[in-house]
C-alpha positions as CSV (number, residue, x, y, z in Angstrom):
1,X,117.0,-219.6,10.4
2,X,119.1,-217.2,10.6
3,X,122.2,-217.5,13.0
4,X,123.3,-214.2,14.9
5,X,126.5,-214.7,16.9
6,X,128.0,-211.6,18.9
7,X,131.7,-211.7,19.9
8,X,132.8,-210.0,22.8
9,X,135.6,-209.7,25.6
10,X,134.9,-210.2,29.6
11,X,138.6,-210.7,31.2
12,X,138.3,-211.2,34.7
13,X,139.6,-207.6,35.0
14,X,138.0,-205.5,32.1
15,X,134.4,-205.8,30.3
16,X,134.6,-204.1,27.3
17,X,132.0,-200.9,27.6
18,X,131.7,-201.6,23.9
19,X,130.5,-205.2,24.1
20,X,127.7,-204.4,26.8
21,X,126.3,-201.8,25.0
22,X,126.1,-204.2,21.9
23,X,124.6,-207.1,24.0
24,X,121.8,-204.1,25.7
25,X,121.1,-203.1,22.2
26,X,120.2,-206.8,20.2
27,X,118.6,-207.8,23.1
28,X,116.7,-204.8,23.7
29,X,115.7,-205.4,20.0
30,X,114.4,-208.7,20.8
31,X,116.9,-210.3,18.9
32,X,118.2,-213.6,19.9
33,X,121.6,-214.7,19.3
34,X,124.8,-216.5,20.5
35,X,126.7,-214.6,23.0
36,X,130.5,-215.7,23.0
37,X,132.2,-214.4,25.6
38,X,136.0,-213.7,24.6
39,X,137.7,-214.7,28.5
40,X,141.4,-213.8,28.2
41,X,143.8,-211.8,26.3
42,X,145.1,-214.4,24.2
43,X,141.4,-215.4,22.9
44,X,140.6,-211.6,21.8
45,X,143.9,-211.8,20.4
46,X,143.9,-214.9,18.5
47,X,139.9,-213.8,17.9
48,X,141.2,-210.2,16.1
49,X,143.8,-211.6,14.4
50,X,141.4,-214.7,13.2
51,X,139.2,-212.0,11.8
52,X,141.1,-209.5,10.7
53,X,139.9,-207.0,12.6
54,X,140.8,-204.4,15.7
55,X,137.9,-204.5,18.0
56,X,135.5,-206.1,19.7
57,X,132.5,-206.7,19.7
58,X,131.8,-207.9,16.1
59,X,128.3,-209.1,15.2
60,X,128.0,-212.0,12.6
61,X,124.8,-212.7,10.8
62,X,125.0,-215.9,8.9
63,X,128.5,-216.5,9.2
64,X,129.1,-212.6,7.3
65,X,130.5,-210.1,9.5
66,X,128.6,-206.9,10.4
67,X,131.0,-205.0,12.3
68,X,131.7,-203.7,16.0
69,X,129.1,-201.2,18.2
70,X,128.3,-198.9,15.7
71,X,127.7,-201.1,12.6
72,X,125.7,-203.4,15.1
73,X,123.6,-200.2,15.5
74,X,123.0,-199.3,11.5
75,X,122.1,-202.7,11.2
76,X,119.2,-202.9,13.9
77,X,118.4,-199.3,12.3
78,X,117.8,-201.5,8.8
79,X,116.6,-204.2,11.0
80,X,113.7,-202.3,12.1
81,X,112.9,-200.3,8.8
82,X,112.5,-203.5,6.8
83,X,110.5,-205.0,9.2
């Protein structure tokens, strides 16, 4: 089974709108995924450093990074086309 993991930022004072959109896109397509919330600025910065990315959300499929919001939309379009 394919492992799909979405990392997104939800801080007490701010929920990233791109992360919310990414979650909604995946849900609207019926994609089952592990929704991993980065809850502190420290978690966000550590995640970005570990994966050498500058933004969240980030989607990973079977350990391979797909990318952020735009790339998630492109990946979903590819999945629809292949079905």
